[in-house]
C-alpha positions as CSV (number, residue, x, y, z in Angstrom):
1,M,7.5,11.8,-13.5
2,D,4.4,9.2,-14.6
3,E,6.5,6.1,-13.9
4,L,5.7,4.0,-11.4
5,H,8.8,2.3,-9.8
6,I,8.0,-0.1,-6.6
7,T,10.5,-2.1,-5.1
8,R,10.1,-5.4,-2.7
9,D,11.6,-5.8,0.4
10,H,10.6,-8.2,3.3
11,G,10.0,-7.1,6.8
12,A,12.4,-8.4,10.1
13,T,10.3,-11.4,10.2
14,G,10.2,-12.2,7.1
15,K,6.6,-13.2,6.8
16,T,5.6,-9.2,5.5
17,T,6.1,-8.3,2.2
18,I,6.6,-4.3,1.8
19,L,6.4,-2.7,-1.6
20,R,7.7,0.8,-1.5
21,L,6.0,3.1,-4.6
22,K,8.0,5.8,-6.6
23,G,6.3,7.9,-8.6
24,P,2.9,8.9,-8.9
25,L,0.0,5.9,-8.7
26,R,-2.1,6.6,-11.8
27,L,-4.6,4.5,-14.2
28,N,-1.6,4.9,-16.7
29,N,0.2,2.6,-14.2
30,L,-1.7,1.0,-11.8
31,F,-1.2,-2.2,-13.6
32,T,2.6,-2.5,-12.4
33,L,1.1,-2.9,-9.1
34,Q,-1.6,-4.9,-9.7
35,D,0.6,-7.5,-11.0
36,I,3.0,-7.3,-8.1
37,L,0.2,-7.8,-5.5
38,R,-1.1,-10.9,-7.7
39,E,2.9,-12.1,-7.7
40,V,2.9,-11.9,-3.8
41,G,-0.4,-13.5,-3.2
42,D,-1.8,-14.1,0.2
43,C,0.5,-12.7,2.5
44,D,0.5,-9.5,5.0
45,I,1.3,-6.3,2.9
46,V,2.5,-2.9,3.7
47,I,2.4,-0.4,0.6
48,D,5.2,2.1,1.7
49,V,3.7,5.7,-0.5
50,T,6.5,7.7,0.8
51,D,7.8,8.8,-2.5
52,C,4.5,8.7,-3.7
53,P,3.7,12.0,-4.7
54,Y,-0.1,11.3,-6.2
55,I,-3.0,8.5,-5.9
56,D,-5.7,8.8,-8.2
57,S,-9.3,7.3,-7.9
58,A,-8.0,4.3,-9.8
59,G,-4.7,3.6,-8.0
60,L,-7.1,4.1,-4.4
61,G,-9.1,1.4,-5.9
62,T,-6.3,-0.6,-6.7
63,I,-5.2,-0.5,-2.9
64,L,-9.2,-0.8,-1.5
65,S,-9.3,-4.1,-3.4
66,H,-6.0,-5.7,-2.1
67,W,-6.9,-4.6,1.1
68,T,-10.6,-6.3,1.0
69,H,-8.5,-9.0,-0.6
70,T,-6.3,-9.4,2.8
71,Q,-9.5,-9.0,4.8
72,H,-10.7,-12.4,3.1
73,H,-7.5,-14.4,3.7
74,Q,-6.7,-13.2,7.1
75,K,-3.8,-11.6,6.7
76,K,-2.9,-8.1,7.6
77,F,-2.4,-4.6,5.5
78,A,-1.2,-1.4,6.3
79,L,-0.5,1.8,4.0
80,T,2.6,4.0,5.5
81,G,4.2,6.8,4.8
82,V,1.2,8.7,3.8
83,S,1.4,12.7,2.7
84,Q,-0.5,15.1,3.5
85,R,-1.5,15.3,-0.3
86,I,-2.4,11.4,-0.1
87,G,-4.0,12.4,3.2
88,V,-6.9,14.7,1.7
89,L,-7.7,11.8,-1.0
90,L,-8.3,9.4,2.2
91,E,-10.3,11.6,4.1
92,L,-12.3,12.9,1.5
93,T,-13.3,9.7,0.6
94,H,-13.8,8.1,4.5
95,V,-10.9,5.8,3.5
96,D,-8.6,6.9,6.7
97,K,-11.6,5.3,8.8
98,V,-11.1,1.6,7.7
99,L,-7.0,1.2,6.3
100,P,-4.7,0.4,8.6
101,M,-1.9,2.8,8.3
102,F,1.5,3.7,9.9
103,K,4.4,6.2,9.6
104,T,6.9,4.0,8.5
105,A,6.7,0.4,6.7
106,E,8.9,-1.2,10.0
107,D,6.5,0.5,12.2
108,A,3.6,-1.5,10.6
109,D,5.9,-5.1,10.4
110,K,6.5,-4.4,14.4
111,A,2.6,-4.3,14.7
112,F,2.3,-7.4,12.4
113,T,4.1,-9.5,14.3
114,A,3.5,-8.0,18.4
């Protein structure tokens, strides 16, 4: 399964956009995510990878690029639902030290509004 499906939800307050990824995030399909991230613009964002079995280096680059974008615009960012496999990638690249991560998108949304 190489297809990436992304659903867009709003957090409890309506100020947070939650993107739920289903399928692997790879070079051949990351443009879908990039397009949606451009559409949502400057807002607090949660990327939920609970149903994303794999992220390659290009996919990770897209996530990091948007995290940097949110930092420059004083917005909040979180990655949620990180599996053991994705967690290993984040640890190997030391990204786990900088990216805000929560167990669920709802946990991240609550933390954004606290």
